[in-house]
N, C-alpha and C positions, 0 to 999 in steps of 0.2 A: 583547544577545541574538540568539543564533545564527538564521539563516534556517528552519530545521528549528521551533525554538520560536516563532518570530511565525507559522507555516503554521498549526501547531496553536491557537495561541490563536485566530486568526481561523476556522478549524475549527469549533473549539468554539462560538466566539460566534455564527455562521453557523447551527450545528444549532440552537442554542438557539433562534434565533429562527424556524427553521422549526418546530421542535416546538412551541413556545409559541401557534404557530396552530391547535392540536388537531385538526389533520385524521386522521382515523382511517384512511385509506388509507395516508399517508405515514408515521403511525406504527406501521402493521403494516410497512411496508416496511423502514423503518428496524431494527425489531426481527428480520425476517426476516435481512437483511443480516448483523446481528451473530449470530444463532445459526446463522448458515452457517459460522463459521470457529470456533466452539467445540469441542472434542473431539467425535469422535464413530468412525467406522468408520476414518478418517483423524485423526491428532493434530491440534491447531492450528497447529503450525509446519508441517506439510505443507500444510495449508489456506491458509496464508500464502503460502509459496513457491509454490503455484499461482496463488494473488489475484494474487501479484506479477507471474508469467509473462502470466496473460491480460491484466492492466491493461497491462502492454507492449505485447501485441501489439494492444490495443483503443486505445492511444495515449492514455491518459488519464494526465497528470501529476499531478493530485491522488489519484487512485486510489494512482499507483504509490508516492507521497510517503506514503501511508496504509502500506501492506503495507512498504515499506522499514522504517518505524517499527515496526510489530507486531513484522515478522519480527526486527531485531535484537535488542527485546527477549525474543523466545522462542528466542534463540541461533543464527541462522541465521550462518556464518562466511563469511567473504568467497571464499573458495572455493566454497562453495555458491550465494552471490549471482551469483558472476561465470557458474556454470553456470546459473542461471536466465536472465540476461541471454542466455546462449548461445541457449538453447531459445528464447527470446523471439525473438532474431533471425532463426533459420532459420524459427521457424513464421512470424513477421510480416515477414520480409521486411527490406531496406534502408531503408525506410521508418521504421522503428524505431529507427534509429541516433541522430536528434537525442534522444529520450526516453531512450536507454539513456545518452547522454552527461551528461544532466541526472540520470538515477538513480545513477549512478556517483559525481558528484559530492555528491548527497545520502548518498548510504553513507558515503561518505569523509568527510563532516561529521557523521554520526552517532559512527563509529568514532574521531574526534579526542575527541567530546565523553565518551566512556565513562572 
């Protein structure tokens, strides 16, 4: 099993554990997060690209991984991915480099699995 698949299974398990607690505010936030990436004035692919750039600037490896997976499923190309990483680097500065390294590794893993 790939690292990406392991990560996805763990994420699903932990999300189920959280949602099973039936906390209204948390459930609402999870739904709000999901809805934010649905097609609207911007399509879902564009929103995932924005999410990936923002997550990289914020240095959240879990969020980066999530948006890489979603973006790959929506057809982000390697060239687009690298431009997103470039924007994140320019906006976030050199502190984002370790996260970009891991992001590129994850991207490459997903591309191999295709």
